[in-house]
N, C-alpha and C positions, 0 to 999 in steps of 0.2 A: 526189487532186488535189494538186499541189505549190502550197503557199501562196506568195503574192507576196513576203511578208517573208522567207521561207526562201530563195527564189530570189535575192532581192536580197543577202542575206548571203552566199550561195555565190559570187555574181558578184563581190562586194567582196573576199571572201577570195581568189578566184582572181586578181583584179587586184593585190592586195597581194603575193601570191606571185610574180606575173609581174614587178612592179617590183623586188622584192628580187632575183629571178633576174637581171634586166637589170642592176642595180647590181653584183651579183657578177660578171657577165660583163664589164662595163666595168672593174671593179677588176682582174679577172684579165687582161684584154687590155692595160690600161695597164701593169701590173707585168711582164707577160711581154715587152711591147714595150720597156719601160725596161731590163729585164735584157738584152734583145738589143742595145739601143743601147749600154749600158755595156760589154757583152762586145765589141761591135764597136769602141768607142773604145779599150778596153784593148789589143785586137789591133793597132789602127792605131798606138798609142803604142809597143807592143813592136816592131813591124816597123820603125817610124821610128828608134827608139833603136838597134836592131841595125844598121840601114843606116848610121848615123853612123860606126861602126867601119870599114866598108868604104870610105866616102867619104874618110876621113882617111888610111887606109892603116896597115899595121902598124908602119912606121918612125916615124910622126909622133910618137907619145907615147914611143917609146923614146928619141928625140932630146931631147924636152922633159924627161923624167924624168932623163935622163943629164946635163942641164945644157948640151946643145949648142944652138947658135943656130938659130932658125927665122926665115927672112927675113920682112919685112913683106909682100912681094909674095905669098909662099907662103901666109901666113895669110889675107890678103884673098881669094886664090883659093879657099881652103878655105871661108871664110865665105860667099862668093858661091855656091859649090856647095851648101852646106848651106841657104842661103836659097831657092834655086831648088827644092831637094828639098822643103823644108817647104811652100812655096807649092803645089807639085804635089800633095802629100798633104793639103792644107788643114789643116796643123798649124800651131799658133802659133810654136813654136820647136823647133829641134833643136840640141844642143850637146854638148860634152864637158868634163869637169872633172878637175882633179888636186888633191891634198891636199899642201900644204906647211906645215910648222910648225903643223899643226893647224887650218889655215885652208883654205877652198875657193876655188880660182881657176878661171876659165874658160880652157880650153886651146883652145877653138874654139866658135863660136856662129853661128847664123843671125841675121838681122836683118830688120826690116820697113821699109816706106817711111816709116811714122810714126817709127820709131827714127831714120832718117836725118834726117827733118825736125826732130826735137827734140834731135838730137845724143846719143842714147842707144845708139849702136851699140857693142856690146861689143868690147873690144880684147884682144889676147893677154895672158894671165895676169892679166886684171882680177880684183880680189878680189870675191868674192860674199858680202857681209856678212850677207845675209838667209838664209844657209844654215841649214836646220832640222836637228833631230836626226836625222830620217830621211834627210836629204841626206848628212850626215856618216856616218851608219851604213851607207849603201850601200857605202862604201869597204871596209867589213869584212864585207859580206854575200856570200853565194854565189848568191843569188836576186834576181831583179828586185824592186824596191820601188816601190809606188804610194803617192802622197800627194796631198792637196789643200792648197794653200798660196797665200799672197798675197805679192807683192813689188812693187817699183817698176814692173815691166812689166805687172802685172795679177793677176787671180785665175785659177789654173790647177789642172788635174788633171795630175799629173806622173808619169813613170816614170824610175827610175834603174837602169841595168844595169852591174854591175861587170865590168871586164876586167883582165887582167894582161899587161903587155908582156913582151918577150923577156928583159928584165932582172929580172923578177919584181916590178915595181912596179905597184900598182893604179891604174887610172883608171876613170872612169864616163862613160857616154854617157846622155843624157837626151832626153826629148821632152815638150812641153807642149801641151795643148789648153785653150782658155779655158773657164771655167765658163759664161760667157755662151753660147757656142756649144752646150755641152752642154745647158744649160737650153732653148735653142731647139729642140733635137732632141726633148727630152722633152716640151715643150709641144706640139710637132707631133704626137707620139705620142698625148698626151692628147686633142688635138683630133680626131684620126682616130677614137679610141675613142669619144668623145662623139658624133661624127658618125654612126658606125656604130650606136651605141646608139639615137640619135634616129631613125634610119632603121628599125631594128627595132621601136622603140616605135610609130612611125607605122603600120608594116605590121601590128603586133599590134592596135593600136586599130582599124584598118580591118577586119581579119579578125574581131575581137571584135564590132565593130558589125554586120557582115554575119551572123555567127553568131547573135547575140542576135536580130536581126530574123527570121532563118529559124527559130530556135528558138521564138520567140514565135508566129510564124505556124504552126509545126508543132504546138505543144502546144495552140493555141487552134482548130485546124481538125480536123474529123473526116476522117481519111485516106481512108476508104472512099467518102464522098459529096462531099467538098469543102466542106461547109457548116460553119459555126461550131459548136463543141462546148460541153460543159458548163463548161469552163474559161472560154471566151469569155463565156458567159452570166453566170457569177458575177462576172467582172470587170466586165461591162457594168452589171449591177445595182449593184455596189458604187460605180462611178465616175459613174453617172448622176445628174444634178442633180435629177431628178424623185424625190420621195419617195412618191408614190402612183401605182401602175401597175396594169395588168391583165395576167395571165399565164395561159396555157392549157397544160396538159400533155396531149398526145395520146398515147394508149397503143395500140399495135398488138397485138391479142390473139394473133395466130397466128405471130409472128416466131420464137418458140422452136421451134415445131413445123416451121416452114419451114427453119430452120437445121439442125435434127437430121435432116430428111429430104433436103433438097436441098443442104445445105452453106451456110456463112456467106456465100459469094460471091453466091449467089442472094438470101439474106436482105439483104445490103447493097444489091443492085440494087433490091429492093422498097422499102427505106427511101429510097434516093436518088430513085426515082420519086415517092414520096409527098411527100418534101421539096420536089421541084420542083412537084408539084401544088399544095401549099399556098403555096409561094413566089409562084406566079403569081396567086393569089387573095387573099392577105393584104392588109390595108390598107397604104397607102403609107408611113405613119409607124410601122409595126410592124417587128419583127425576127423571124427564125426561126433556130432552133438544133436540132441533134441532141443531145438530152440524154443518151441511152443507146442500147443496142442496139435497143430497141423503143419508144423515146419521142422525141417531138418537142415543142419548146416554141415557142409564139407569144408575143411580148411587145409591149406597146404602153403608151401613157400611159393614165391612169385617166380614165374618162368613164362616169357613171351611165347614160347612154342608149346606150352603145356595145355593141351585141349582134353585132358583125361576126364575132367568133370563134365564137360559137354558130352563126351562120348558115353559115359556110363549113365547119364540122365536120359539122353535120347535113345539109348538101347533098352531102356525099361519097356517091357511089353505090357501095355495097358489092356490087352485082350485076354491076359492070363489072370485068373482070380488071385488075389493076394491071400484071401481066406476062403476055405471051402465049407466051413461050417459056422455061420452061413456063408453063402457065396458072396464075396465082396470084390468088386472091381473098382479101381481108382484111376484117376488121371493126375498128371503132374504138370506144374509149371515152375520154372526156376529162373532165378536172376544170378548172374555171376559178375563179380567185381574184382579187379586187380588194382594193386597199388598200395598207398600209404595205409597202414593198419588202423590208423585213427578214424578214417572215414569208410573203412571197408564194409562193415555191417550195414551202415545206412545206405551206401550206394547199391549194395546187393539187394537190399529190401526194395529200393526204387525200381531196380531192374525187374525184380520178381513181380511187383505190382503191374508193371508195363506188360510183362508176359501174360499175366492173368487177364488184364483188360483187353489185350490184343489176341487172346487165345493162342499164344505161342507156347511152345515147350520150353525153350531156353531164350533168354535175352541177355546179352552182355551189356553191362553198363558202359556207356561211352559218352562223349561230349554231346551226342544227340539227346541224351537224357538230362543234360545239365539244366535245360529250361524247366523240366518237371521239378527238379530239386530246388530251383530258384523260386518256383511257385510255392513249394512247401515253406521255404524260408520267408517268403513274403507273407504267407498266412500267419506264421509265428510272430513276425514283426507287426502285422496288422492287429493280431489279437492283443499284443501289448499296447499298441496305439489306442485301440478301442477302450481297454481298461483304463488307461490314463485319461482318455476323453471323458469317461463317466466320472472319474475322480475329480477332474478339473472343470466340470460343467461345460464341456465343449460339444455336447450333443444338443442341438438347438432346433426349433421348428422353423421351417420356411412355409410361406403361405401362397397358395395358388387359387385364383378366383374361379368360381363356377357361374357361368353366365346364362341368364334367362333371355332368350331371343324374343320371346313373346312380349315381354314387358321392358326390354332394353335396359336391363339392370343386373348387377351382381347380386345374387341371392345368398351366397355362402362362400367360405374359404376352406379349402382342405389343408390341413396341417401335415407337412411332410418332413421327415427327419433328415437332418444334415449333420455331418461330423466335421468339426474344424480341427485339422491336424496341428501339431505343435509348431509347424512351419507356417500356419495360417491358411493352408489350402482347404477349400470347401469340397467335401466328398459327398456324393449322392449315395443312396442306400445300396445300389448294386455293387459298390466298392467295399462296403463293410457289413452288410446285413447277413451275409453267409457266415462271417466270423461271429457275429452276435448270436446267430442261431446255434452254431457249433459250440460256442462257449456258454450256452444256456443263460444268455443275458437278455432274452426277449422281454421277460418281465421288467427288468431294469429299464429297458428302452421305452416301453409303454408307460411305465410309471413316471419316468422323467418327462416324456412328451405331454402326458395328461397334466402333470403338475404345472408345467410352464404355460400350457394353454389355458388352464383354469385361471391362472394368475393374470395372463394377458387379457382375457376377455371378460373377467368377472364383473367389471364396472362398465361394460359396454352392452349394446343390444345386437352386436355382430353375430351372425350365425356361422358356425364352424363345424368341421368334421374331422375325424381322425380314424386311422386304421387300428383295428384291434384284432388279435388272433384268437383262435379257439383255445390255444394254450393259455392265454391270458384269462379267458373266461373260466377255464377250469382250475385257475389258481385261486384258492380261497382268500389268500392275503390280498391279491389285487382286486378281487371282487368286493371285498370288504372296504378297501381304500376307495374304490370308485363310488360305492354306495354312500360312504361317509361324505365324500366331496359333493356328490349331487344333492345331498340334504342341505348343504350350505351354499350351493350355487343359486344366484337369484333367478335365473331364467333357464332352467334345464331344457326347455323346448327349443332353444337355439343350438343345441348340441345334436350332432349326428355321429353315430358310431358305424364304421364300415367294416364288414367281415367277409372273408372269402367264402364263396359258395361251397367249394369242395370241403373246406374245414367244417363249415356249418353242418353239412349233411352227414359227414363222418362222425360227428359228435352231437347228433340230433337232439336227444333228450336234454343234455346238459346246456346246449346252446339255447334251446327254446326256453328253458327256465331262466337263463340269464337275460335273454331278450325281454321276457315278461317282466323281470325285475326293473330293468332300466326304462322300459316304456311306461311302467307305472309311475316313474318319476318324471315323465314328460319327454324323455330323450327319444330321438328318432333313430331307427336302425335301417341301414341299407345293406344289401347284398353286393359285394364288390366283385369285379371281374366276371360278371355274368356272361355266359356263353361258352365257358370252358367247363371241364369236368362233367358233372351230372346234367347241368343245363336243363333243368325241369322246373317250369313255372309252378307246378303243383307242390313241389318241395318248398318253394318260396312262400306259397300261400299257407302252408302248414306252419311255417315259422312265424307268420304274422308280422312281416316287416313293413316298413313305410315306403321303400323304394329299392331300385336296383340301379347298378352302374354297369354299363356294357363294357366288356373286355376290350382293351385298346387294340389288340391284334385284329379284332373284328372291324373296328372303326377304320383302321388303316386300309382294309381291303374293300370297304363299301363301294368305292368308285371303280373297282376292277372286277368284282365278282358279283354277278346279278343275284345269285342264290343268297349270298350274305346280305345284300340289300333287302331282298324280300323277307329274309329272316328277321332283320332289324325292324322292318316295317310292321311285320306281324307282332313282334314283342311290343312295339310302341302302341299299336292298337289295343293289344291285350292289356297293357299296363293302364291305359286310359280307362278301359272298361272297369278295371279293378281298383281304380283310384290310387295307383302306385306312381310315384315320381320316377322318371327314367332320365339318367344322366349318361352322356357319351363323353368318355375321356380320350386323351391322345388326339385331340382335334388339332391338326397341324397346318391345314391350308384351306383356302376358299372353296376348293372343289369338295372337300369332305363336308364343309359347312352346308353347301347347297344340297348335297345328297341327304344329309341328316334332316334338313328342313323339309325336303320332299318326302322323307319317310316319317314325318311328323314328330321328330325328336327335337325338342326346343331347349333342353338344358344341356350345356356343353362346357367342356373344360379342356384346356390344352395350350400349347405354345402359341397357337394362332392368336389367342386372346391375351394371355399373360404367362410369363414364366414364374416359377416359384421364387419368392423374394423374402428376405428376412423381416421386412416391414409390411404392414397392411397398406395397399395402394388402391386408390379409387379410379386409377386410370388404366385402360386396356389398350393393347396394341391396335385391335380392330373391334368394331362393333358391327351390328347388322341393322340396316335401315329398313324402313317399311317397304321400300322398293325391293329389297332383297327377299323379303317375305313373300312377295307376289311374283317372284321370278326375275327381278331386276338384278343388276350387277354393281350398282353404285354402292359405295361404302360411306357411312356417315362419319362425321367428326368424332374423335374419341370422347367428346363431351355430350354425346347424345344419349346418355344413360344415367341412371342414379344408383347409388349404393344402398342396399337394404341394411338398416341398422336396428 
């Protein structure tokens, strides 16, 4: 589920990106329009200044520069033509200038109505005292010159274009546009860009609003049934002002089978019909949700005397088909929880699981189920503890001796995993192995144990064994790691790998290939816990292993069950004929030892001889004397054997 806070952050991030993009678009639009306006203005000024030369004619400046007289009427005619031209082009002024004695004089100029009213109409050869360096420099240039300047007529952007008359004397033509007009055009451009941005912003807000509404509706509605889903449920519980509520989780037992046989479309039709069934019968103040593929939730306010959920669930007739095309029958189990809304869904789930496991229709969550919840919490805490143990190298091997009663010596040590908690407690595998399996850390456990054992025994001649699962053998990475380590291990013949019979047969071809690989390196392979599962010697022969370890539950019963004794005796005889080593584990007392010896089992492992310990020990609790082998009961001193190295 997408959390609300995450969704809000993404929406805000998207909004910020949109605003930044919009501002960038406005900036780009404004500057591109401004550049277009400025380019257009420059083009108009250029065309206007070029046209002045044609309006005045080629002889006009030749006469002036040659000192010839230009009549007042001719000048006024030229000024009037220039004024009409400037007015037509919406240009402030067009004019021409000559340079005499280092000073700039007007040779012709347009005028405006305001100039006429104020008496500022430019006359022939009027001095232009405000001439700038750019203005004077234009007489010596070969290219048009643009500038922005102020004078008595206003604030302008100006162009000066140099020309040379037929006598080789330079004059310039010019055109002005007021900065006020230019700014007006630019402000209009900015206004258009802002208006366009506002329009797009409004459209974006409208689209975003519609999208958020549709998205919220889509993610909170089950598409197959049209009912509210688990997201809507969690949101409703979180936002509800009620702190105490009642919630029922209804579990459809057959949905997975229906989906696998008829397809999910039929499964969704089943759930939709069931949702409609409960929707018609639920209390008016309650709500209904499709929690998952096979789960429905009913939710209402808390009331000690309210048994409506129990009644409508128990009243459902499982003998009536929910669908008739095809005919579909279903059964239900449900868990109901009352109380604080923060724990409501979790508690109802626990009750529903108990109903399913106990084959009840309805189970109410109560203190009786608190132990189940505590187990769940323990599993969560243990998963964290196991992860930290791996991270801090607190998964360590313990070693238990395997005793050879024929030669009175230890022939091998089995390496068994132990976990040291952060409080220093030593845990056996039955306390953490289930969590390791559930958390898919089997490979980590095997790799850690192998690494430590390789390091521990590399420089010794001690024989040792370790358990390995079929999952480990099917892991290419672990197989590659093991093969690499075996190449570097001095005496691989001292290593024995133990694997479960049931796992080995279930993955026969892969396991056989793995066994062939390690045996080629000199490693021995034993079948562990023989006597459970398939329990077939022929399967063991096909795998081509070196020995078998009898299941501990069989060993414990050897002194109480004659059939088991005969079975073990038969396995011992058969193993001897096939040259297979046979080890009995879980040997806990003298009576079991005597029975095993009588059945011709001579390799033993168990607490009777030694408990698993963090260090290799050459001392055993008990040993077997020669008298024991021939039926005596005396026990020898612990020093009557030697350790194989």
